[in-house]
PAZA-190964 format. One record per residue (C-alpha): residue in one letter; x, y, z. Coordinates in steps of 0.2 Angstrom, whole numbers, padded with zeros to 4 digits, always signed. Example, Ala and Ser with C-alpha at 12.3 -4.5 7.8 and 13.67 -1.06 7.14 Angstrom:
! PAZA-190964
A+0062-0022+0039 S+0068-0005+0036 
! end
This chain:
! PAZA-190964
M+0058+0684+1148 A+0044+0696+1154 W+0040+0701+1136 N+0034+0682+1133 G+0025+0681+1150 I+0038+0667+1155 E+0041+0667+1174 E+0051+0652+1176 I+0069+0649+1168 N+0066+0631+1165 E+0051+0636+1154 A+0061+0648+1144 V+0075+0634+1142 Q+0062+0621+1137 N+0055+0633+1124 L+0072+0637+1117 I+0076+0619+1115 L+0059+0615+1107 N+0061+0629+1095 A+0079+0625+1091 H+0073+0607+1087 A+0059+0613+1076 L+0072+0623+1065 G+0081+0607+1060 P+0099+0603+1061 T+0106+0617+1049 L+0096+0631+1055 S+0097+0627+1074 Y+0116+0626+1072 Q+0116+0643+1064 A+0105+0650+1078 M+0115+0643+1092 E+0132+0646+1084 S+0143+0658+1094 P+0157+0668+1086 R+0174+0662+1088 H+0189+0673+1091 K+0206+0668+1085 V+0218+0669+1100 Q+0235+0675+1095 I+0249+0676+1107 S+0262+0690+1104 E+0280+0686+1104 N+0282+0698+1119 V+0270+0687+1129 A+0277+0671+1123 R+0295+0677+1128 M+0288+0683+1145 F+0280+0666+1148 R+0295+0657+1143 N+0306+0667+1154 E+0294+0666+1169 S+0293+0647+1166 L+0312+0645+1166 A+0314+0656+1182 E+0301+0645+1191 L+0310+0629+1185 K+0326+0636+1193 H+0316+0640+1209 D+0308+0623+1210 P+0317+0610+1199 G+0309+0593+1195 D+0296+0597+1181 E+0308+0600+1167 I+0304+0592+1150 I+0320+0584+1144 A+0321+0583+1125 P+0325+0566+1117 N+0342+0565+1109 
! end
């Protein structure tokens, strides 16, 4: 913030909002868009999670999900 002579965070946030609004809907969306990462769970992690979940259910039963017939 020092390069703009801004000392207060609220002033910086207000300027960001005003500038984003001035860009319009499309450009402001692009300016504020953050990259998304696809989360992929490996088979090993899924298997470990399932095994740990089943072990916990054996240790403390009562939260099982019973599949319908």
